[in-house]
C-alpha positions in Angstrom: 60.2 120.2 31.2 56.8 121.8 31.2 57.8 124.0 28.0 58.8 121.2 26.2 55.4 119.2 26.8 53.4 122.4 25.8 55.4 122.8 22.7 54.9 119.0 21.9 51.3 119.1 22.6 51.1 122.2 20.4 52.7 120.2 17.5 50.1 117.6 17.9 47.0 119.9 18.0 48.2 121.5 14.7 48.4 117.9 13.4 45.0 117.5 14.3 44.0 120.3 12.5 46.0 118.9 9.4 44.0 115.8 9.8 40.8 117.8 10.0 41.5 119.4 6.8 41.8 115.9 5.1 38.3 115.3 6.0 35.1 116.4 3.9 33.7 118.8 6.5 33.5 122.4 6.6 35.9 124.3 8.8 33.5 125.7 11.2 32.9 122.1 12.5 36.4 122.0 14.1 35.9 124.9 16.5 32.3 123.9 17.2 33.0 120.3 18.0 36.5 121.0 19.7 34.8 121.2 23.3 32.4 118.4 23.0 34.8 115.9 25.0 34.5 118.3 28.0 30.9 117.0 28.6 32.6 113.9 29.8 33.2 115.8 33.0 29.5 115.3 33.8 30.7 111.8 34.9 32.0 113.4 38.1 28.2 113.8 39.1 28.5 110.1 39.5 31.7 110.3 41.8 35.3 110.6 41.2 35.8 107.1 40.0 33.1 107.5 37.4 34.3 110.9 36.6 37.9 109.8 35.9 36.9 106.9 33.9 34.5 109.2 31.5 37.1 111.9 31.1 39.9 109.6 30.5 37.9 107.7 27.7 36.9 110.9 26.0 40.7 112.4 26.5 42.6 109.4 25.7 44.7 109.6 22.2 44.7 105.7 22.0 40.9 106.0 21.8 41.0 108.7 19.3 43.5 107.1 16.9 41.5 103.7 17.2 38.3 105.8 16.1 40.2 107.5 13.4 41.8 104.3 12.0 38.6 102.3 12.3 36.9 105.2 10.3 39.7 104.8 7.6 39.3 101.2 7.5 35.5 101.0 7.0 35.3 104.3 5.3 33.4 106.4 7.7 34.4 109.9 7.9 32.2 110.7 11.1 34.4 108.0 13.0 37.5 110.0 11.6 36.2 113.2 12.6 35.4 111.8 16.3 38.9 110.5 16.4 40.4 113.8 15.2 38.2 115.7 17.7 39.3 113.8 20.5 42.9 113.8 19.5 43.1 117.6 19.2 41.1 118.0 22.1 43.4 116.2 24.3 46.5 117.9 23.0 44.8 121.3 23.6 44.0 120.3 27.1 47.6 119.1 27.7 49.0 122.6 26.4 47.1 123.9 29.5 48.3 121.3 31.8 45.1 119.2 31.9 46.0 115.7 31.8 44.3 112.2 32.2 42.5 112.0 35.5 43.3 109.9 38.5 40.4 108.6 40.8 41.3 110.9 43.7 39.4 113.9 41.8 39.5 116.0 39.0 42.6 118.0 40.1 44.9 115.0 40.2 46.3 114.4 36.6 49.2 112.4 35.0 50.8 115.9 34.5 50.4 116.7 38.1 48.0 118.4 40.3 45.9 121.2 38.7 45.9 124.5 40.3 47.7 126.3 42.9 48.7 124.8 46.2 47.1 126.4 49.3 49.4 127.9 51.9 
C-alpha cells in the first residue's frame, strides 16, 4: 500500500508542476518556494497542539485548492501560486511519508508514525 500511495503522490506532485507551468512565473520560483510551507513547523515552538494546527493548515490540499480556485476566480496569480506551492509541497511530503499531524507530536501523522520504533 505504501508504494501505491507514493505513486499517487508523485502523480499529484507532477500535476502541481503542470499547474505551475500555467502560471506567469519564471521556473526558478518553483524550487525556491517549494519548501516555504515547512516554516509552519515553527508552530511547534508553541507546543504540539499549535504546531500540528499550523503544520496542517500549510500542508492541507483543501487549503491549497481553495487558494488556487479563489485565485482563478478573482484573477490573482499570486493566490494561484500559493495554492500550487502548498499542493505540490504536500504531495512531495507524502511521497516521503510525512502526513498531516496529530496533536500528540510531530512524529504522529495520518500516514502513521514517522521514524523507526525503538527496540
